[in-house]
N, C-alpha and C positions, 0 to 999 in steps of 0.2 A: 282769775279767782280773789284774787288779795282786792280788785275793786269792787268785787260784791261783798265780801267782808266788812270793807271797809264802809261802804256804803251803809251795809246793814247796821253796822257800831253807830254811825252817826244818828241814823233814821231812828234806832232803838236806845239812844243813850240813858234815857231816863225811864226806859221802863224795865232794866234789870235783864240777867241772862235770858231768861226764856223769851221775852221781847225779840232780843237780838238774834236769837237763832231763827225765831219766826220770820224776822223781817229778812235776814241772809237768804232765806229758803225760798222765801217769794221773791225775793229781786233774780234770785238764780234761774227760778222757774222763767221769770220775764227775759233774760239775758240769754236764754238757751236757742230759741229761734236765732235769735242776731249772731249767736257765735256758730251756729251751723250754717249760719249764709255765709258767712266771714270765711269758716271753713272752706265752700263750694267756691267761693270769690278767688280765692287764694289756689287753689285746685285748676280754677279756671284759668288764672295766671300763667300757672308751670303748664300746664298740660294742655290749655285751647279746652276744644272739643271733647278729646279723645278720656278715656277711660283710665282712672288711675294706676297704677300697678298694683296698690292693696286691691281694688275691686277686681280687677283682672283675676288675683289669684284667690282674692274670696269666691267670686263668682265658679271660678273652677273646682275649689276644691266642695264648694255645695254642690256642683253636678255630681262629684264625684260620691258626694255623701248620699244624693240621690238616687243613685244605682244606675244612672243612664247605663247602656250598653256601649262597648269600647268605642263602636264606630261613633257616635252621637257626642260622646264625651271629646274626641278629636277635633270632629268638626266644631263645636261649642268653642275647643279652646283656641283653634285657629279664627274663630271670630272674634272674640274678645282681641285677641292679640293682635290681628290687624287693627281694630279700633284704636288700644293702647297705643300702636308705633305709629297709626298714620301709612302702614306699610300699603302698597299697591298689590303685591302679592304674597301670600302664607302658604307653604308646604309642609306636612307631616311626611316623614318617609319612615319606611321599617324594613328592618332587615329580615332578608327571607333567602337563607342559604348564605351565598356568597356575595350576594347584590344588595344594594338599598333599591327598594320600591317604592312610589310615591301612593300613600294610602290616603290622605284629603289635602286639597288643592282651595285655596280662597283666592277669590272670589267663587263661588257656587258656579258649576258650568264650564270654567275652565280647563284648558287641555292639560291633561297633566303632563310633565315631563318624562322622558325614557327613563326605563332602569339605568341606574349606576355601579361598575362594578367596584367591591371594595378592595383598596391596597392592601400589599400583602402584612404588612406591620399591625393592621389592627387597627389604624386610626383613619379618621373622617375622609374619604376621598373629597375631591374639589365639587361644590357644588355653585353652580350659577346664581348668586343671593349676594344682598348686601351684607347680609350676616347668616352664620351656620352655623348649631352647636348641636354637637352629638348628644345624646339619650341613652345613657349606660346605667345598669345596674348589675353592682355589685365588681364594676368591672370590665363588665361586657359589653358589646354596643347593640345598643336593641334598634335605634334609629337616629333620625336628627330630626329639628326644627329648623327650618330655611326662613326670613323675611328678606322680601325685596322693599324696600323704599325708593320713593321719588329718587330723579337724578340729581346727584349733586346734594342730598339729604344722609347723612350719617346715621346709623346708630349710636343715641344718647349713651351714656354711662348709665342712668337709671333704667332706658329701654332693654341694654345687655343685660344689668341685673335683672331685670323680669324675666328675661329670656332663661338667665340659668334657672331660677326659681321653677317657671314651668317644665323645662325638663326635668329637674328632680322629681316634681309630682308627676310628671306624664309617662316616667320608667315603669312604673306598675302597669299602667295602661297599654304601653306599647309593647310589654312582655308579654301579654294576654293576646292582643293582637296579633304578634310574632308567630305564636303558638300555633293560634287557628291556622294563619297564612300559611305555615308551615307545613300543618295538617292537609290543608286543602292542596297543596302544592305535591304532596306526597302522594297522594289519592290521583291526582292527575297522571303525575309521573307512573304510577303501577297501571292506571288505566291505556296509557299509551303503550307503557311495555306490555303490557298484555296482548294490546292489536297487534303490536311489530311481532311479539312470538306467534301468535294463531296466524299471522303472514308468514310468518318465515316456516314454519310447518307446512303450512299448504304448500307454499312453494316446492319444499325439500320433498315431498309426496309426490306433486308432479313431476319432479326433477327423477325420481325412482320411477314413477310409471314411464315415462320418456326412456329411461336408460334400459328397463325391462324389454318393452317394446320395441326400439331400435336393436337393441344387443340381444341378448340371451333368446328371446322371442324370435327372433329371425333367423339365429342361428339351428335354433330345434326345428323351425320349418324346413331350413335345408336338409336338418338331418333325415327329418321324414320324407324329404323328395330322394334323399339319395338311399334311404332303408327299400325304398322302392324298387329304384333302379338295381339296387343290389339283389333281389328277389328275381328280378326280371333276367338279370346275368349268373343266375345260380348254376347254368350249364358251363361257362366260360370259368375256368377257375383263374386265368389271369384277370379279368376285368374285375372279379371278386376280391381279388387282391388289393388291386389298385384302389376301388371302393372302400374296402374295410380300412386302409390305410388313412384316406380321407375321412371317412366318417371317426378315424381314430381322433385324428387333428381336429377336426372341428368339436366333438365332445371336449376335449383338452380347451379350445377355445372359452367354448361357454360355461366350462367351471370357472378358468381365470374371472372371465366376466362377473359370473355371479359372486365368485371371493370377492373381488375389488368394491362391488357394489355392497357386500354385506360390511366391509372394513369401513366405508363410509357409513353405514349406520351405526354399527357399533364394532369397533376392530375384535377380532377373536384373540390376538395377542394382548390387546388391553385387559379383556377378562379375564385369561389365562395367567398372565406373568406381570401386570401392571403398569403404570404409567412409564416407567424407566425403559423399559424394555419396549412397551409400544410405539415410542417415540424415537426409537433409533433410527427406524425404518424409513420415514418421512423424512429427519434429519439428512440419511444418506439420499435422499433423492432430491433434495433441495440445490438450487445453479451453485451455491456457496457455501463454505464448510460452517457446520454447525455443532458447538461443543456442547453437549447434556452434561450436567452437574446436577446428579442426582443421589449423591452418597447418604445410606441410610432411609432409603425411602421405602415406608413398609405398605400393607394395602390397606384402601380406605374403601367407604361406602361408593358402589358401582357409580349412584346419580353424582358424585364427586368428583371421581376421575373419570368421566367421561365429561363434565364441565368442564374442567382443567384441560384434558388433551384435544379437545375442539376449540376451544379459545388460542392455546399455543399455536397450532394447525393454521388457524386462522392470521395469529401474530407472525407467523413464518411466512404465509402466503402474501402479507403486506410487504415485508423486508423485503421479497425477491420480485414484486411488482413497482414499489414505489422508493422504498430506501436508497438506491445505490451504492449498497454497502458492500464490503469486503470479506466481512465475516457477520456471524450473528451467536449468540451465548444464550441457551435455555438453563436454567437454574430452578430447581424445585426444592422444598422443603417443606417442614410441618412445624411449626412454633405455637405453645400456648394454645392447641385447639384447633387451629388454623391451617389447612393445606394452602401454598403460597406459591405462585412460578413468577418468572420474571423473563421475559425476553428483552435483550439488549443487542442492538446492530450498533456500527461503526459507521453508518449512512450519513447521507444529507442531512437529516433533521430536521424540522420545519418551528414554526410559532405557534406555541397551542393556545395562546391569546387569540389568534385571529382566525385561525384553523378549526372548523367543526368538524367533529366525527362523523364519518362515513360509516356506510351500513356494515361496513366489516366491523369496527370498533363500536357500533352501536349494537350489534347482534352480541357481540361479546359481552359489554354491560348488562347486557338484559338477560343472557343467560346467567351469569354471576347473580343480579340482583333476583332470579327465581329463585336461589338455593342460599339466599342471606350474604352474600358474600358482594365484591365491589372492584372497580377498575379502576386504576389507576395509568395516567401518560403521562411519563415528562420526556422534554424535548428540545432541544434548541437549534438554530439553524447553523450546520456545520460540527455538530457535536453528537450526532446520531440521536436515536431513540431507543425508549427503556418502556416497554408495556410490561404493569405487574400487576397480579390481583390475588385474591385471597378468597375463601370461602371457610365456615366453621365445618370440621369435624369431628366426630364422636372418637376421642382416641381408642385404637384395639380392637375397631369394629371393622372386620374384613369385607372385602366387596362380596358381593353378589355374584354366582356364577349363573351365567345365562342358561336359561331352560334349552333343552334342544326341541 
């Protein structure tokens, strides 16, 4: 600028102030292309063929202003970031639940990496890249941006600063992408849960049908045959007494089977007296001592009581089959409008990070999810297992009495 003013002054020295200003303006216009070329040359020397950090940020800001959809904006960001840093690979990660999912991978067509579980402290987990930077909004981890450069080539201070600025600008985009991804995941989980519930209901109906066919139905057929024999033996009092005794025993057995079947569908004691009383019988039949802690428990809607009851039965069956425990405790409570239960044992325990839920635990989780509840599993090898769950209940609403 000083050069332009100086030359303009010399050129228009004899012409007065107006001519000086006109000369300076003309020379500035002539020098503008030279200045632009000098700037490009300087950028070429500093950045080579890559885009400058300013260009990257400007392009991304323009894309955002142009209202690109979130996926297109992230793909554009990965592309310009790769061009600005000379990276071999760029990945944009989105947090969904307790895991990081790869949302965009550059170059296009590259195989995406596997999901990565989050750490318990809320920090960024280890990611295979030259540089990884977290994307946060109001302190909450939303995702990450990773850059992998050629071997033995580090990320420069300028490139690192560019990553920080891009992570800051990408926070809003990742937040929207995360909300959409979590919504889709919730829908997928709901569909899968419904399929499992329908399958479980079909299997339960088939089990009831088999039990009726192999149990009560066969007993009733046998009783019908015995009644025929009783009719034929009417003239022999001794044989009548013997057949009458057998009929009485057969009727008791059939009734016991039907009652046991009814308890499996919905225990009468649960309907009459509630959770605490209904759990005493299965606790007494368990192969290990089971303590029930249910002080102050009231009555709750039938659906809520049935959900908790069958979840506890499943948990106790798991303890008996797998825990190798010497005792177990069942605790019931109602806090802040939530009916809660805990089943704890002192058994072998297991590693929850490597062991997936079996059909029993998955069925419990599905039962609770269907009524707005959730299941939690805490366990460590050698330190036992605690299964807990809860579901919302309206306070003071009595259980429904089954209709006869």
